[in-house]
C-alpha positions as CSV (number, residue, x, y, z in Angstrom):
1,M,-3.3,-8.5,-23.2
2,L,0.0,-8.0,-21.5
3,G,-1.4,-5.6,-18.8
4,P,-3.6,-8.2,-17.0
5,L,-0.7,-10.7,-17.0
6,V,1.7,-8.2,-15.5
7,A,-1.0,-7.3,-12.9
8,L,-1.4,-10.9,-12.0
9,V,2.4,-11.6,-11.7
10,S,2.8,-8.3,-9.8
11,G,0.0,-9.2,-7.3
12,L,1.3,-12.7,-6.7
13,I,4.7,-11.3,-6.0
14,F,3.4,-8.7,-3.6
15,G,1.1,-11.2,-1.7
16,L,4.0,-13.7,-1.5
17,G,6.4,-11.0,-0.3
18,L,3.9,-9.9,2.4
19,L,3.4,-13.4,3.6
20,I,7.1,-14.5,3.5
21,S,8.2,-11.3,5.3
22,G,5.4,-11.5,7.9
23,M,4.1,-7.9,7.0
24,N,0.6,-9.3,6.9
25,N,0.8,-9.9,10.7
26,P,-0.6,-6.8,12.4
27,A,1.4,-7.6,15.6
28,K,4.6,-7.4,13.6
29,V,3.6,-4.1,12.1
30,R,2.5,-2.6,15.4
31,A,5.9,-3.8,16.8
32,F,7.7,-1.7,14.1
33,L,5.5,1.3,15.0
34,D,6.3,0.9,18.8
35,I,9.7,2.6,18.8
36,F,9.6,3.0,22.6
37,A,9.2,-0.6,23.6
38,A,9.9,-3.9,21.6
39,W,10.7,-2.2,18.4
40,D,10.9,-4.6,15.4
41,P,12.8,-2.8,12.5
42,S,12.1,-5.6,9.9
43,L,9.6,-3.5,8.0
44,I,12.7,-1.2,7.1
45,A,14.2,-4.2,5.2
46,V,10.9,-4.7,3.3
47,M,10.7,-1.1,2.3
48,G,14.4,-0.8,1.8
49,S,14.3,-3.6,-0.8
50,A,11.2,-2.2,-2.6
51,I,12.6,1.3,-3.1
52,P,15.7,0.4,-5.1
53,V,13.7,-2.0,-7.2
54,F,11.1,0.6,-8.0
55,A,13.8,3.3,-8.6
56,L,15.6,1.0,-11.1
57,F,12.4,0.3,-13.1
58,F,11.3,4.0,-12.9
59,Y,14.7,5.1,-14.3
60,F,14.5,2.7,-17.2
61,S,10.9,3.5,-17.9
62,K,11.8,7.2,-18.3
63,R,14.0,6.2,-21.3
64,R,11.0,4.8,-23.2
65,K,8.5,6.6,-25.2
66,T,5.6,4.3,-24.3
67,P,5.2,1.8,-21.5
68,F,5.1,-1.9,-22.1
69,C,1.5,-2.5,-20.9
70,A,-0.4,0.7,-21.5
71,A,-1.2,3.3,-24.1
72,A,0.6,6.1,-22.0
73,F,2.4,6.6,-18.9
74,H,0.4,7.9,-16.0
75,E,2.5,10.6,-14.3
76,P,1.4,11.8,-10.8
77,K,-0.6,15.1,-11.0
78,L,-0.4,15.7,-7.4
79,T,3.1,16.9,-6.7
80,H,2.7,19.2,-3.8
81,I,2.1,18.9,-0.1
82,D,-1.1,20.4,1.1
83,L,-3.6,20.2,4.0
84,R,-5.5,17.4,2.1
85,L,-2.4,15.2,1.8
86,L,-1.4,15.8,5.4
87,A,-4.9,15.0,6.7
88,G,-5.2,11.9,4.7
89,A,-1.7,10.8,5.8
90,L,-2.6,11.4,9.5
91,L,-5.8,9.4,9.1
92,F,-4.1,6.6,7.3
93,G,-1.3,6.5,10.0
94,I,-4.0,6.5,12.8
95,G,-5.7,3.6,11.2
96,W,-2.5,1.7,10.5
97,G,-1.2,2.2,14.0
98,L,-4.4,1.2,15.7
99,V,-5.0,-2.0,13.7
100,G,-1.6,-2.8,12.2
101,L,-3.0,-3.3,8.7
102,C,-2.9,-1.3,5.7
103,P,-4.9,-2.1,2.4
104,G,-2.4,-4.6,0.9
105,P,-2.0,-6.9,4.0
106,A,-5.6,-6.5,4.7
107,L,-6.5,-7.9,1.3
108,V,-4.0,-10.7,1.7
109,N,-5.6,-11.6,5.1
110,L,-9.1,-11.6,3.8
111,L,-8.8,-15.3,3.0
112,T,-8.2,-16.0,6.7
113,F,-11.9,-15.1,7.1
114,E,-11.1,-13.5,10.5
115,P,-14.0,-11.2,11.4
116,G,-11.7,-8.3,12.4
117,V,-10.1,-8.4,9.0
118,L,-13.5,-8.6,7.2
119,V,-14.8,-5.6,9.2
120,F,-11.6,-3.8,8.7
121,V,-11.8,-4.1,4.9
122,L,-15.5,-3.2,4.8
123,A,-14.7,-0.1,6.9
124,L,-11.8,0.8,4.6
125,L,-14.2,0.7,1.7
126,A,-16.8,2.7,3.5
127,G,-14.2,5.3,4.6
128,N,-13.0,5.5,0.9
129,R,-16.4,6.1,-0.4
130,A,-17.2,8.6,2.4
131,A,-14.1,10.6,1.6
132,H,-15.0,10.5,-2.1
133,W,-18.4,11.9,-1.5
134,L,-17.5,14.4,1.2
135,V,-14.2,15.7,-0.1
136,G,-14.2,14.5,-3.7
137,P,-11.4,12.6,-5.7
138,A,-7.9,13.9,-5.6
139,R,-7.1,15.8,-8.7
């Protein structure tokens, strides 16, 4: 029962963080990606705060035999850089740069009911399913 509660609290914190930091605003994200014009480095502060928090929790989780909210730890199985990873990263970056949204902020922005956001999320899901069928799940 603790797992869904932790997911709920984590989602609320993530959504609030996106809104408070302004990272749900595509124009702000595009300004971060536009290093040759009106560059806005504030996304670095958001990532810079997330990384140490994750690192701390990850460090302490390694000292435990079992996780708090699951039967077992789910260690990453993909640990090497290959063409599939690079192609996926390139496609993700193109989509992110063109629109200024990645999946988290897009989901937060769904409740604005903006047609562009709705189309983006539907296209995101369609692209995910197409990749699953054409390439297969990552293993």
